[in-house]
C-alpha positions as CSV (number, residue, x, y, z in Angstrom):
1,M,-29.3,-58.3,-12.2
2,S,-31.7,-58.2,-15.3
3,S,-30.6,-55.9,-18.3
4,K,-33.5,-53.6,-17.3
5,A,-32.1,-53.2,-13.8
6,M,-28.6,-52.5,-15.1
7,A,-29.8,-50.0,-17.6
8,R,-31.5,-48.1,-14.7
9,V,-28.5,-48.2,-12.5
10,R,-26.3,-46.9,-15.5
11,Q,-28.9,-44.0,-16.1
12,R,-29.0,-42.9,-12.6
13,A,-25.1,-42.9,-12.5
14,A,-25.2,-40.7,-15.8
15,D,-27.8,-38.4,-14.2
16,A,-25.5,-38.1,-10.9
17,Q,-22.6,-37.2,-13.1
18,I,-24.4,-34.3,-14.9
19,K,-25.7,-33.0,-11.5
20,I,-22.2,-33.1,-10.1
21,E,-20.8,-31.2,-13.2
22,E,-23.5,-28.6,-13.1
23,R,-23.0,-28.0,-9.2
24,K,-19.2,-27.5,-9.9
25,K,-19.8,-25.0,-12.8
26,L,-22.3,-23.0,-10.4
27,E,-19.7,-23.3,-7.4
28,A,-17.0,-22.0,-9.8
29,E,-19.2,-19.0,-10.9
30,L,-20.0,-17.8,-7.2
31,L,-16.2,-18.0,-6.2
32,P,-14.2,-15.1,-6.2
33,P,-11.8,-15.1,-9.5
34,E,-8.4,-16.4,-9.3
35,L,-6.1,-13.6,-10.4
36,P,-3.0,-14.0,-12.9
37,K,0.1,-14.8,-11.4
38,K,3.7,-13.4,-12.2
39,K,4.8,-14.8,-15.6
40,L,5.9,-13.2,-18.7
41,R,3.6,-13.8,-21.8
42,A,2.6,-12.2,-25.0
43,N,-0.1,-9.5,-24.9
44,N,-1.9,-10.7,-27.9
45,G,-1.6,-7.3,-29.6
46,L,-4.1,-5.6,-27.1
47,S,-3.6,-2.0,-26.3
48,S,-3.0,-1.1,-22.6
49,D,-6.5,0.3,-22.1
50,Q,-7.8,-3.0,-23.7
51,A,-5.7,-5.0,-21.3
52,V,-6.8,-3.0,-18.5
53,D,-10.5,-3.3,-19.5
54,R,-10.1,-7.3,-19.9
55,M,-8.5,-7.5,-16.6
56,S,-11.0,-5.1,-14.8
57,G,-13.9,-7.3,-16.2
58,H,-12.3,-10.5,-14.9
59,V,-11.5,-9.1,-11.3
60,Y,-14.8,-7.2,-10.7
61,K,-16.9,-9.8,-12.5
62,N,-18.7,-11.0,-9.3
63,E,-20.1,-7.5,-8.8
64,Q,-22.7,-8.9,-11.5
65,M,-23.4,-11.6,-9.2
66,G,-24.2,-9.4,-6.3
67,L,-21.3,-10.7,-4.3
68,F,-19.9,-7.1,-3.6
69,D,-20.9,-3.7,-4.4
70,V,-18.6,-1.2,-6.3
71,V,-18.3,2.5,-5.7
72,Q,-16.3,4.6,-8.3
73,M,-13.7,7.1,-6.7
74,S,-12.2,10.1,-8.0
75,Q,-8.3,10.7,-8.1
76,R,-6.7,11.2,-4.4
77,K,-4.4,13.9,-3.4
78,I,-4.0,12.5,0.2
79,I,-2.1,10.1,2.2
80,P,-3.0,8.3,5.6
81,T,-1.8,10.4,8.4
82,L,-0.5,7.6,10.3
83,L,2.0,6.6,7.8
84,T,3.6,10.1,7.7
85,R,4.5,9.5,11.4
86,I,5.9,6.2,11.7
87,P,9.0,4.9,10.0
88,I,7.7,2.4,7.6
89,F,9.2,3.8,4.4
90,M,12.7,4.9,5.6
91,P,15.3,7.4,4.0
92,I,18.2,5.1,4.2
93,S,19.6,2.3,2.3
94,K,18.4,-1.3,2.6
95,A,21.8,-2.3,3.7
96,K,21.4,-0.2,6.5
97,Q,18.1,-1.1,7.2
98,K,19.2,-4.5,7.6
99,K,21.5,-3.9,10.5
100,L,18.6,-2.5,12.3
101,L,16.3,-6.0,12.2
102,D,15.8,-7.8,15.3
103,E,16.3,-11.6,15.6
104,D,13.1,-12.1,13.8
105,N,14.0,-9.9,11.1
106,A,11.4,-7.4,12.0
107,L,12.3,-3.5,12.1
108,R,11.1,-2.2,15.6
109,F,10.7,1.4,16.0
110,E,9.4,3.9,18.4
111,T,8.2,7.4,18.0
112,P,6.0,10.0,20.0
113,F,3.0,8.8,18.0
114,G,3.6,4.9,19.0
115,K,5.6,2.0,18.4
116,G,5.4,-1.2,16.5
117,K,7.2,-3.6,14.1
118,R,7.4,-3.9,10.5
119,Y,7.6,-7.3,8.8
120,G,8.5,-8.4,5.1
121,A,11.0,-6.6,2.8
122,N,13.0,-3.5,3.8
123,L,11.0,-0.7,2.4
124,S,12.5,2.8,1.1
125,V,11.1,6.1,0.1
126,F,10.8,4.6,-3.5
127,D,8.4,1.9,-2.4
128,E,6.4,4.8,-0.8
129,D,6.4,6.5,-4.2
130,V,5.0,3.3,-5.7
131,M,2.4,2.7,-3.1
132,Y,1.0,6.3,-3.3
133,A,1.1,6.0,-7.2
134,L,-1.2,2.8,-6.8
135,S,-3.5,4.8,-4.3
136,R,-3.8,7.7,-7.0
137,L,-4.5,5.2,-9.6
138,S,-7.2,3.7,-7.4
139,K,-10.7,4.0,-9.0
140,K,-12.9,1.5,-7.3
141,K,-13.9,0.8,-3.5
142,L,-15.3,-2.6,-3.1
143,I,-18.1,-3.3,-0.3
144,G,-19.0,-6.7,0.8
145,P,-18.2,-9.9,2.8
146,H,-14.6,-10.8,3.6
147,D,-14.5,-14.1,1.3
148,N,-16.4,-12.5,-1.7
149,M,-13.4,-10.0,-2.5
150,P,-11.2,-10.7,-5.5
151,I,-8.6,-11.5,-2.8
152,K,-10.0,-12.8,0.2
153,V,-9.8,-10.4,3.5
154,S,-8.7,-11.7,6.7
155,K,-11.3,-12.1,9.5
156,I,-9.2,-10.0,11.7
157,Y,-10.7,-6.8,10.0
158,K,-14.0,-6.2,11.6
159,A,-16.9,-6.1,9.3
160,N,-20.0,-3.6,9.7
161,E,-23.4,-4.3,11.0
162,K,-24.1,-5.8,7.4
163,G,-21.3,-8.1,7.5
164,S,-19.1,-6.0,5.0
165,V,-15.7,-4.7,4.7
166,N,-14.4,-1.8,2.5
167,V,-11.4,-2.2,0.3
168,D,-9.9,0.2,-2.2
169,T,-8.7,-1.6,-5.5
170,V,-7.0,-0.5,-8.6
171,V,-6.4,-2.3,-11.8
172,C,-3.6,-0.6,-13.9
173,T,-0.5,-1.0,-15.9
174,I,3.3,-0.8,-14.9
175,T,3.4,2.1,-17.7
176,E,0.6,4.0,-15.9
177,I,2.8,3.8,-12.6
178,L,5.9,5.2,-14.3
179,N,4.0,7.7,-16.0
180,L,2.7,9.0,-12.7
181,L,6.1,8.8,-11.0
182,G,7.8,10.8,-14.1
183,L,10.2,8.0,-14.8
184,S,11.5,6.3,-17.8
185,K,9.8,3.5,-19.6
186,G,13.2,1.5,-19.8
187,G,13.6,-2.1,-18.9
188,K,15.3,-1.6,-15.6
189,M,12.7,0.8,-14.2
190,R,9.8,-1.8,-15.0
191,R,11.8,-4.4,-13.1
192,D,12.4,-1.8,-10.3
193,I,8.6,-1.3,-10.3
194,V,7.6,-5.1,-10.1
195,D,10.5,-5.5,-7.3
196,S,8.8,-2.9,-5.3
197,L,5.3,-4.2,-5.8
198,E,6.7,-7.4,-4.3
199,R,8.0,-5.8,-1.3
200,L,4.8,-3.7,-0.7
201,A,3.0,-7.0,-0.9
202,S,5.2,-8.8,1.6
203,T,4.7,-6.0,4.2
204,T,2.9,-6.5,7.6
205,L,2.6,-4.2,10.5
206,I,1.9,-4.6,14.2
207,L,1.4,-1.3,16.1
208,T,0.7,0.0,19.5
209,L,-0.4,3.6,19.2
210,N,-1.2,6.3,21.3
211,K,-4.5,6.6,19.7
212,E,-5.5,2.9,19.4
213,D,-9.2,3.4,18.7
214,R,-8.8,6.2,16.2
215,Y,-6.4,4.2,14.0
216,L,-6.8,0.5,14.7
217,G,-10.6,0.5,15.6
218,K,-11.4,-1.4,12.3
219,C,-9.4,-4.5,13.3
220,E,-8.2,-6.6,16.3
221,T,-5.4,-5.0,18.0
222,G,-2.3,-7.2,18.4
223,K,-2.9,-8.7,14.9
224,P,-0.5,-8.0,11.8
225,I,-1.9,-5.6,9.5
226,K,-1.3,-6.0,5.7
227,L,-0.7,-2.8,3.8
228,V,-1.8,-4.0,0.4
229,D,-2.3,-7.1,-1.4
230,I,-1.1,-7.4,-5.0
231,E,-1.1,-9.5,-8.0
232,W,0.1,-9.2,-11.3
233,Q,0.7,-10.4,-15.2
234,L,3.7,-9.6,-16.8
235,Y,3.5,-9.2,-20.6
236,S,6.6,-9.0,-23.0
237,S,5.7,-5.1,-23.5
238,D,4.1,-4.3,-20.1
239,G,2.5,-5.6,-17.1
240,L,-1.0,-5.6,-15.3
241,I,-1.3,-5.0,-11.9
242,Y,-4.3,-5.8,-9.5
243,A,-4.1,-4.0,-5.9
244,Q,-6.3,-4.5,-3.1
245,F,-5.6,-2.3,0.2
246,S,-6.7,-3.9,3.3
247,P,-9.5,-2.5,5.2
248,V,-7.7,-0.6,7.7
249,V,-5.6,1.3,5.2
250,T,-8.8,1.9,3.3
251,Y,-10.3,3.4,6.3
252,W,-7.1,5.6,6.9
253,F,-7.5,7.0,3.4
254,E,-11.3,7.6,4.0
255,S,-10.8,9.3,7.6
256,E,-7.4,9.7,8.7
257,F,-5.7,11.4,5.9
258,T,-3.2,14.1,5.1
259,Y,-3.6,16.3,2.1
260,Y,-0.2,15.9,-0.1
261,N,1.4,17.9,-3.0
262,W,2.5,15.1,-5.3
263,D,4.1,17.6,-7.7
264,T,6.2,18.9,-5.0
265,R,7.2,15.3,-4.0
266,K,8.3,14.5,-7.6
267,Q,10.8,17.3,-7.4
268,L,12.7,15.9,-4.5
269,K,15.8,14.0,-4.9
270,N,17.1,14.0,-1.4
271,R,15.5,10.9,0.5
272,L,15.4,12.5,3.7
273,A,13.8,15.4,2.0
274,K,11.0,13.3,0.9
275,A,10.4,11.6,4.3
276,L,10.4,15.0,6.0
277,H,8.0,16.4,3.1
278,R,5.6,13.5,4.2
279,F,6.1,14.2,8.0
280,L,5.8,17.8,7.7
281,S,2.7,17.7,5.4
282,S,0.7,16.2,8.4
283,Q,2.0,18.9,10.9
284,P,0.6,22.4,11.5
285,K,1.7,25.1,9.1
286,E,4.1,26.6,11.8
287,F,6.1,23.7,13.1
288,F,7.0,24.2,16.7
289,K,5.9,21.3,18.8
290,L,7.4,17.9,18.7
291,N,10.2,19.4,17.3
292,K,13.3,17.6,18.6
293,L,15.5,16.5,15.6
294,D,15.9,13.2,17.5
295,D,12.1,12.5,17.7
296,I,11.6,13.6,13.9
297,A,14.5,11.3,13.1
298,A,12.8,8.5,14.6
299,S,9.3,9.3,13.2
300,V,10.7,9.3,9.7
301,G,13.3,6.4,10.1
302,F,16.4,8.4,9.8
303,H,19.3,6.4,11.2
304,G,22.5,8.5,10.5
305,R,25.4,9.4,12.8
306,K,24.8,11.7,15.8
307,C,27.3,14.0,14.6
308,D,25.9,14.2,11.0
309,L,22.3,14.9,12.3
310,R,22.1,18.7,12.0
311,A,24.1,18.7,8.6
312,S,21.8,16.0,7.1
313,F,18.5,17.6,8.2
314,T,20.0,21.1,6.9
315,R,20.4,19.7,3.3
316,A,17.0,18.1,3.2
317,L,15.3,21.0,4.6
318,D,17.3,23.3,2.0
319,E,15.9,21.3,-0.6
320,L,12.2,21.4,0.8
321,K,12.7,25.2,0.8
322,K,14.2,25.4,-2.7
323,V,11.1,23.5,-4.2
324,G,8.8,26.1,-2.4
325,F,7.2,23.8,0.1
326,L,8.8,25.5,3.0
327,E,8.8,29.3,3.6
328,D,11.7,29.1,6.1
329,Y,13.1,27.0,8.8
330,L,15.6,27.1,11.9
331,I,17.7,24.6,13.6
332,E,18.6,25.4,17.2
333,G,20.5,24.0,19.7
334,T,23.9,22.3,20.2
335,G,22.8,18.5,19.9
336,K,24.6,18.0,23.4
337,A,23.3,20.1,26.5
338,Q,20.6,21.5,24.4
339,P,19.0,19.2,21.8
340,F,18.6,20.1,18.4
341,R,15.1,21.6,17.5
342,L,13.4,22.3,14.4
343,Y,11.1,25.4,13.8
344,A,9.8,25.3,10.5
345,S,7.0,27.3,8.2
346,R,5.3,26.0,5.2
347,N,4.3,27.9,2.3
């Protein structure tokens, strides 16, 4: 091969390499960003607001490229109605929950509203607090194709006629979550929040409901539903969280919700009282229907001894009355020939 021919070959190879590098850069720009993983690092002197702004710019940068639309949201005072009526967040210890798991380590439940299974970590009412803190800190809804979201969305969630799904998102710090919950800023509580976020991110549900179309019309039935996807970056002084609610949970927040008094919730100490506050918030103000204590216990996930049922509910209801959520209540029945029934009136 002549020297001129060799030079032409080298030039073509160099040109091809340049095109390959340019293509890689273009593809990288079009792909959703990879979010930071869990690790400890310095925050380089950034304030919390500056750190959130920097991460927000990283997470939502593909809005500028038209890969999804962003809708600003105001702070919520609601929770999904369905989650007030099934025992995902249980008012019992994790040790007791372990005894209720089946051979697949799933929590099976059956209530008057439907039945299902919860996979993943055992969730408590504390985890419920953390999840609803995330929902209250959520400020942006993303609308776009499944694969364009910062965390890709499973195809089990149905797109609209434009090929888009909706997901509610939040970028916040661990300190913001602690502030909203009214908790101390100590190291233990920060670790507790991170542990709770891990548990929430691990959770999936399989549901068979009395009103399938109403609650599950946005996804393929019989498929596992994620509550929320969460990724985070831990700093020596704080931590940044990105949370993305699944399209079904986003739909529940949009269309199937219950108004919820957060200030009342924060005053409650009794775990069963918190679960009952959630359940009764979604019921009529004068509560007389579906009022068997056994059914309510199944709906909120209370698994105590049968002989302790009335006493446990009485303590919880007394606390709800003390904080002003209930005007009054009455438990009737013997628990044997006549089942215990709850009659309650909310303020």
